[in-house]
C-alpha atoms as one frame of an Amber mdcrd trajectory, in Angstrom:
protein
 303.384  77.380 103.525 302.087  75.022 105.912 304.019  71.553 105.578 304.669
  69.323 108.497 308.089  68.049 107.076 310.435  69.072 104.333 309.746  66.163
 102.704 306.398  67.750 102.030 308.284  70.978 100.101 307.852  70.924  96.556
 310.794  72.636  96.016 312.422  70.026  98.095 310.804  67.069  95.779 312.664
  68.585  92.798 315.695  69.498  94.027 315.885  65.578  94.705 314.532  64.463
  91.360 316.981  66.640  89.993 319.973  65.452  92.060 319.300  61.773  91.006
 319.181  63.286  87.489 322.336  64.774  87.444 323.881  61.362  88.967 322.656
  59.448  86.234 323.537  61.702  83.580 327.133  62.157  84.410 327.380  58.314
  85.943 329.934  57.627  83.211 331.551  60.769  82.925 335.417  60.867  82.966
 335.967  64.160  84.112 336.065  63.006  87.624 336.966  66.576  89.270 333.971
  68.255  87.428 331.573  65.135  87.701 332.483  65.010  91.270 331.378  69.016
  91.759 328.642  68.115  89.625 327.316  65.981  91.746 327.879  67.826  95.037
 326.343  70.996  94.027 323.328  68.717  92.927 323.444  66.887  96.039 323.658
  70.089  98.335 320.092  71.528  96.700 317.732  69.256  98.849 319.997  68.564
 101.256 320.235  71.964 102.903 317.202  72.164 102.257 316.104  69.379 104.649
 319.029  70.659 107.360 318.228  74.190 107.199 314.476  72.927 108.062 315.129
  70.822 110.874 316.939  73.648 112.696 313.945  74.952 114.504 314.153  78.569
 113.421 312.732  80.577 110.591 315.965  82.371 110.266 318.483  79.274 110.338
 315.787  77.927 107.760 316.051  80.411 105.614 319.801  80.952 105.883 319.927
  77.068 104.712 317.943  78.026 101.479 320.132  80.615 101.062 322.698  77.847
 100.699 320.654  75.810  98.860 319.695  78.436  96.099 324.143  79.420  95.439
 324.105  75.710  95.101 321.733  75.335  92.389 323.449  78.683  91.227 326.626
  76.911  91.448 325.055  73.533  89.847 324.168  75.871  86.731 327.585  77.036
  86.212 329.119  73.364  86.277 326.427  72.812  83.572 327.303  75.505  81.098
 330.644  74.533  81.371 329.963  70.821  81.106 327.814  71.423  77.491 331.013
  73.235  76.766 332.834  70.764  76.964 330.562  68.061  74.719 329.807  66.279
  78.159 326.315  67.109  78.000 323.510  67.055  74.659 321.919  70.371  73.958
 318.373  69.298  74.860 319.605  67.716  78.105 321.824  70.749  78.833 318.493
  73.004  78.491 316.476  70.970  80.406 318.276  71.429  83.161 319.153  74.776
  83.110 315.577  75.602  83.239 315.331  72.863  86.316 317.926  74.816  88.184
 316.132  78.495  87.141 313.141  77.061  88.548 314.072  75.614  91.738 316.396
  78.336  91.857 313.061  81.046  92.214 311.152  78.655  93.981 314.158  78.407
  96.957 313.650  82.123  96.787 309.735  82.343  96.796 309.702  80.440 100.330
 312.705  82.231 101.897 310.659  85.509 101.237 308.043  84.200 102.488 309.243
  82.868 105.388 311.019  85.916 106.826 307.379  87.929 105.324 305.705  85.653
 108.203 308.637  86.313 110.430 308.368  89.544 110.569 304.711  89.732 110.472
 304.496  87.614 113.525 306.871  89.663 115.595 304.702  92.829 114.597 301.779
  90.737 115.993 303.287  90.155 119.337 304.908  93.591 119.707 301.256  94.960
 119.290 300.140  92.520 121.171 303.035  93.168 124.494 302.518  96.995 124.134
 298.326  96.603 124.733
């Protein structure tokens, strides 16, 4: 998982696209409190990826990926509510929910990969120190 910047991460790119889609879809929504929550949750997904990646430690990055995943799951819940309120059509709803599930899985995979690599590095350091 070599990358130069968070902009290189596919999960960040997809999170940005999802956020833009959310803003466009809910642009004319008159349920202002729900609209605001949906937009904020969508915006938090790529924002937390970016913030965490720039923190400088694997542990912090993994922690912020958890925040991003939580925002993704929060957004999915809000999409279910928006659908029940008939603010979203079935096709649009299914597409957005599917995307949140895929992004959530990507975030979890990235988090696990980061933590696994960190643990492996710590084991190698401990072995070198003991020899």
